[in-house]
C-alpha positions as a printed Julia matrix, in Angstrom:
427×3 Matrix{Float64}:
   5.76   67.12  23.19
   6.51   65.42  26.51
   3.67   65.2   29.03
   3.56   67.97  31.6
   4.11   65.43  34.39
   7.47   64.58  32.82
   8.36   68.25  32.72
   7.61   68.37  36.44
  10.13   65.64  37.17
  12.73   67.29  34.96
  12.19   70.68  36.57
  12.53   69.17  40.03
  15.79   67.51  38.96
  17.07   70.91  37.79
  16.15   72.49  41.14
  18.02   69.68  42.9
  21.16   70.56  40.94
  20.86   74.29  41.53
  19.8    74.24  45.16
  23.19   73.71  46.9
  25.0    76.53  45.06
  25.93   79.69  46.93
  24.49   82.53  44.88
  24.47   86.27  45.46
  23.92   89.36  43.32
  27.38   88.81  41.82
  30.03   86.13  41.77
  30.89   82.62  40.75
  27.7    81.15  42.19
  25.66   83.05  39.62
  27.98   81.89  36.85
  27.76   78.27  38.0
  23.96   78.56  38.05
  23.89   79.94  34.52
  26.31   77.22  33.38
  23.8    74.6   34.49
  20.82   76.38  32.94
  22.91   76.67  29.78
  22.93   72.87  29.51
  19.16   73.06  28.92
  18.85   76.17  26.75
  21.5    78.28  24.98
  22.31   81.44  26.92
  23.91   84.73  25.98
  25.86   85.63  29.14
  26.68   89.28  29.91
  29.35   90.55  32.3
  28.95   94.16  33.48
  32.0    95.65  35.24
  31.99   96.95  38.81
  31.42  100.7   38.87
  29.19  100.78  35.79
  26.4   103.32  36.22
  23.01  101.68  35.67
  20.17  104.18  35.99
  20.41  105.51  39.57
  22.52  102.56  40.74
  26.14  101.46  40.39
  27.22   97.87  39.75
  28.8    96.78  43.07
  31.97   94.89  43.76
  31.89   91.17  43.13
  31.58   88.85  46.11
  32.91   85.31  46.3
  33.31   82.94  49.22
  35.27   79.74  49.69
  34.71   78.75  53.33
  33.29   80.03  56.61
  32.74   78.6   60.07
  32.39   79.22  63.77
  34.41   76.82  65.92
  33.62   76.4   69.62
  36.25   76.39  72.4
  36.83   72.66  71.75
  37.49   73.29  68.06
  34.21   71.85  66.79
  32.55   73.67  63.9
  29.15   74.58  65.3
  28.23   76.66  62.24
  29.65   75.59  58.88
  29.2    77.19  55.46
  29.98   73.79  53.92
  26.72   72.46  55.38
  24.57   75.26  53.94
  25.27   78.46  52.05
  22.59   80.16  54.17
  24.91   80.07  57.18
  26.83   83.17  56.06
  25.42   86.68  55.84
  25.45   87.4   52.12
  28.27   89.7   51.05
  30.16   89.25  54.34
  33.61   90.81  54.32
  36.49   88.47  55.24
  37.04   87.76  58.95
  39.62   85.75  60.9
  39.24   86.33  64.64
  38.83   84.74  68.0
  36.24   86.37  70.26
  34.01   85.67  73.22
  30.44   84.56  72.58
  29.15   87.84  74.03
  30.89   89.76  71.22
  30.05   87.2   68.56
  26.32   87.4   69.32
  26.08   90.83  67.69
  26.95   89.15  64.38
  24.53   86.22  64.67
  21.08   86.01  63.07
  18.4    83.53  64.19
  14.64   83.0   64.11
  13.5    82.65  67.73
   9.94   81.85  66.61
  11.23   79.02  64.39
  14.13   77.74  66.47
  15.18   74.91  64.1
  15.29   77.04  60.94
  18.19   79.1   59.59
  17.31   82.57  58.23
  18.53   84.07  54.95
  20.12   87.49  55.47
  22.32   89.79  53.35
  24.28   93.01  53.58
  24.8    93.94  49.95
  25.56   97.65  50.14
  26.97   98.07  53.66
  30.26   96.34  54.61
  29.47   93.87  57.37
  29.89   90.24  58.33
  27.78   87.69  60.11
  26.42   84.18  60.41
  22.9    82.77  60.24
  22.06   79.78  62.4
  19.23   77.99  64.12
  18.18   79.45  67.46
  18.53   76.0   69.03
  22.16   75.91  67.87
  22.83   79.28  69.48
  21.09   78.19  72.69
  23.45   75.2   72.92
  26.63   77.29  72.53
  28.45   77.7   75.87
  30.31   80.82  76.87
  33.92   80.9   75.84
  36.23   81.92  73.03
  35.11   81.11  69.48
  37.18   80.99  66.33
  35.43   82.93  63.55
  36.51   82.65  59.95
  34.99   83.91  56.71
  37.2    83.26  53.68
  35.62   85.66  51.2
  36.63   88.34  48.75
  34.91   91.6   47.87
  36.71   93.14  44.92
  36.18   94.77  41.55
  34.71   92.28  39.13
  31.42   91.94  37.31
  27.68   91.52  37.62
  26.55   88.54  35.53
  23.2    87.97  33.85
  22.03   85.92  30.89
  19.4    85.99  28.15
  17.73   83.39  25.97
  15.68   84.48  22.97
  12.99   82.43  21.21
  12.5    84.16  17.84
   8.94   84.92  16.82
   7.17   85.97  13.65
   7.36   89.61  14.77
  10.05   91.57  16.59
   7.66   92.72  19.34
   8.78   91.03  22.54
   7.42   89.26  25.57
   9.92   89.37  28.42
  10.09   86.58  31.0
  12.24   87.4   34.0
  13.43   85.41  37.01
  16.1    86.1   39.62
  19.21   83.97  40.11
  20.71   85.58  43.22
  19.29   83.6   46.13
  21.42   80.83  47.66
  19.92   77.58  48.97
  16.23   78.51  48.65
  14.3    76.03  46.5
  11.05   77.9   45.94
  12.49   81.4   45.98
  13.71   81.15  43.37
  15.17   77.99  41.85
  11.65   76.79  41.06
  11.1    79.99  39.08
  14.36   79.45  37.22
  13.34   75.88  36.38
   9.88   76.89  35.14
  11.38   79.67  33.01
  13.91   77.25  31.54
  11.29   74.69  30.53
   8.93   77.37  29.3
  11.7    78.52  26.97
  12.25   74.94  25.81
   8.53   74.51  25.1
   8.26   77.76  23.13
  11.3    76.8   21.06
   9.37   73.75  19.83
   6.69   76.03  18.41
   6.68   79.01  16.06
   5.42   81.76  18.35
   3.98   85.03  17.09
   5.93   87.18  19.54
   9.65   87.03  20.21
  10.18   85.74  23.75
  13.17   87.06  25.7
  14.09   85.23  28.91
  16.23   87.17  31.39
  18.06   85.32  34.18
  19.47   88.02  36.44
  20.11   88.86  40.09
  17.15   90.53  41.77
  16.72   94.32  41.66
  20.21   95.31  40.49
  20.04   92.75  37.67
  16.74   94.02  36.27
  17.92   97.61  36.64
  21.13   96.73  34.79
  19.17   95.03  31.99
  16.87   98.05  31.61
  19.83  100.46  31.59
  21.6    98.44  28.89
  18.52   97.88  26.72
  16.92  101.31  26.45
  16.54  100.93  22.68
  14.82   97.55  23.06
  12.35   98.51  25.8
   9.85   99.97  23.36
   9.58   96.54  21.72
   8.55   94.91  25.01
   4.79   94.61  24.65
   4.11   92.13  27.45
   6.02   90.52  30.3
   5.94   88.15  33.22
   8.17   87.83  36.28
   8.33   84.25  37.57
   9.04   83.49  41.22
   7.99   81.1   44.0
   6.79   78.66  41.36
   6.99   75.34  43.21
   5.27   75.57  46.59
   1.97   73.85  47.47
  -0.09   77.06  47.5
  -2.55   78.16  44.84
  -1.49   80.54  42.06
  -1.29   84.3   42.5
  -1.06   86.76  39.64
   0.06   90.27  40.53
  -1.07   92.75  37.91
   1.14   95.29  36.2
   1.18   98.94  37.26
  -1.24   99.63  34.41
  -3.74   97.07  35.68
  -5.34   96.79  32.25
  -2.32   95.64  30.24
  -3.04   92.79  27.88
  -0.99   90.38  30.01
  -3.22   91.3   32.96
  -6.38   90.51  30.99
  -4.92   87.3   29.62
  -3.81   86.01  33.02
  -7.16   86.86  34.6
  -8.98   85.08  31.78
  -6.77   81.98  31.77
  -6.85   81.51  35.52
 -10.63   81.98  35.68
 -11.29   79.71  32.69
  -9.03   76.98  34.12
 -11.09   76.94  37.34
  -7.86   76.64  39.31
  -7.92   78.16  42.79
  -6.14   81.48  42.36
  -5.83   85.05  43.52
  -5.5    88.25  41.47
  -3.46   90.87  43.33
  -3.28   94.57  42.61
   0.08   96.11  41.75
   2.25   97.42  44.56
   5.74   98.94  44.14
   7.24   96.19  46.3
   8.03   92.6   45.55
  10.1    91.18  42.73
  11.43   92.74  39.54
   8.0    93.68  38.19
   8.52   96.87  40.18
  11.53   97.74  38.01
   9.79   97.01  34.71
   6.72   98.87  35.97
   8.59  101.9   37.31
   6.86  105.03  35.94
   9.54  105.86  33.39
   9.15  102.46  31.72
   5.58  101.5   32.75
   5.79   98.21  30.88
   2.95   95.72  30.83
   4.74   93.25  33.11
   2.97   91.26  35.8
   4.21   88.65  38.24
   3.16   85.01  38.61
   3.84   83.1   41.81
   2.17   80.43  43.8
   2.26   81.73  47.37
   3.6    85.3   47.08
   6.86   86.49  48.67
   6.73   86.62  52.48
   3.36   84.84  52.32
   4.56   81.52  53.76
   6.49   80.82  56.96
   9.3    79.06  55.08
  10.09   82.21  53.04
  13.78   83.2   53.28
  14.62   80.35  55.64
  16.26   76.94  55.45
  12.76   75.42  55.4
  12.45   76.6   51.79
  14.19   73.39  50.81
  13.74   70.56  48.35
  10.91   69.11  50.43
   8.94   72.35  50.14
   8.67   72.25  46.33
   7.14   69.55  44.16
   7.19   68.45  40.52
   3.39   68.74  40.43
   3.37   72.39  41.57
   6.05   73.39  39.07
   4.24   71.51  36.29
   1.05   73.39  37.13
   2.84   76.74  37.05
   4.41   75.85  33.71
   1.02   74.79  32.31
  -0.56   78.12  33.25
   2.31   80.02  31.6
   1.87   78.0   28.42
  -1.89   78.5   28.43
  -1.48   82.24  28.94
   1.12   82.63  26.21
  -1.03   80.58  23.82
  -3.79   83.16  24.31
  -1.39   86.11  24.1
   0.13   84.76  20.89
  -3.24   84.38  19.12
  -5.11   87.41  20.42
  -5.8    89.67  17.43
  -8.21   92.3   16.25
  -9.95   91.42  13.0
 -12.1    93.32  10.52
 -15.23   91.75   9.07
 -15.0    92.01   5.26
 -18.71   91.25   4.85
 -20.26   93.37   7.61
 -23.66   94.01   6.05
 -25.86   91.19   7.25
 -24.64   87.74   8.12
 -22.47   86.18   5.39
 -23.53   82.8    4.09
 -21.27   80.36   5.86
 -22.73   77.21   4.32
 -21.72   77.95   0.73
 -18.17   78.62   1.93
 -18.05   75.17   3.47
 -17.64   76.53   7.0
 -20.63   74.7    8.44
 -19.63   71.49   6.61
 -16.2    71.74   8.21
 -17.88   71.47  11.61
 -19.79   68.28  10.81
 -19.39   65.53  13.35
 -17.73   67.71  15.99
 -18.98   67.24  19.51
 -18.93   71.02  19.98
 -20.56   71.92  16.65
 -23.06   74.32  18.19
 -20.37   76.05  20.2
 -18.12   76.36  17.15
 -20.98   77.84  15.11
 -21.67   80.38  17.83
 -17.98   81.25  17.96
 -18.02   82.04  14.21
 -21.06   84.26  14.61
 -19.55   86.08  17.56
 -16.23   86.62  15.76
 -18.02   87.99  12.7
 -20.16   90.29  14.8
 -17.33   91.74  16.89
 -14.69   91.9   14.16
 -14.93   95.65  13.78
 -11.23   96.38  14.2
 -11.76   97.37  17.83
 -12.54   94.09  19.59
  -9.9    91.43  20.11
 -10.49   87.7   20.2
 -10.12   87.89  23.98
 -12.95   90.45  23.98
 -15.01   87.97  21.95
 -14.27   85.11  24.35
 -15.11   87.16  27.42
 -18.3    88.64  25.99
 -19.57   85.36  24.53
 -18.51   83.15  27.42
 -16.91   80.78  24.92
 -13.46   79.2   25.37
 -10.7    81.3   23.84
  -9.38   78.31  21.9
 -12.8    77.83  20.25
 -12.94   81.51  19.35
  -9.4    81.5   17.94
 -10.16   78.37  15.88
 -13.3    80.02  14.48
 -11.32   83.14  13.59
  -8.73   81.06  11.75
 -11.47   79.39   9.7
 -13.13   82.7    8.88
  -9.78   84.23   7.95
  -9.04   81.27   5.68
 -12.42   81.79   3.97
 -11.63   85.44   3.33
 -14.38   86.78   5.57
 -12.14   88.63   8.05
  -8.7    90.16   7.93
  -6.22   91.05  10.67
């Protein structure tokens, strides 16, 4: 297995490739993004036609764009889509006009408090057009007639999403979701896409207990579409994690599922606390990323969300400052490491039954104490065996044992494996 630091460099390189693409909730930008991800892991790509009913929503028309600009009275392009995909209001209808600056202003979006940054804005479900630009660019634009052009199409087509499945020993599933709809925003959410991709690669090198299903879909409408098309599979989803904002310099934040006591919630709380990383545990709210779709009351799945700094929690959020300088290989590597640690716990957390519950079984004659000889943590390993035996009543999980004993989960799981091999406990 490659060192985590190498994964960080590889993930950053993937973000670099994905960053310039113009993505939206539909269109060729999403397909191009999935094509690149597909070079790293095999993907099953789904195309859902415009007009398809998905729960209470309808798949919208597909949007694609080729060029857009604002040219000043001298013919200079003062705003140019070719320079950044953020410059166009997402889902803008086509426009080819000449108009005075006073009229054009009603279609311009800026950030007066951050005059050098370009905002990210969309108009998915209401026909409109517009440009996003730096306030300092707008301030420098003289009065006069401006040529405005948006070469886009909004027509019947498809919504595109993709899945990657890592088969497990059981058909019960863990779902990992990330959104692929944002244009040139590195942290939100190309870093999440990169971490999900390399998490899938890492799991494929193992033989996991659960089946892991990775969903790469546009935000909101993509998750709703997946849920609508997978009603028969939803009952197999036992745990889940939405990945977003995975590469910024902030500390980790885990947002709990609607249930609050789902196993993924307990695992993430345990792993983050045991790692002694700076972190924050947030309560569920019905706003944010696609955890709110998986946790809607009709589904109520055990799906939480892992970010570094949460959405809207950093000034660069949804602006041109969320660029390649804002994310780092080290931050993405740390996010990936936490995901792997959490899934390692989730995959091994079991309830066992002590087959010799009357008194303490003799461990020495079964060679269990001998097996610990010479270990630097012999005392800890012995205590883990005693704790596992004592709490293996069919009601306590290994995570319960770790939390109650204060012992590392890995030590507890290792002790359980030894006791199971000796025939003293059964799953």
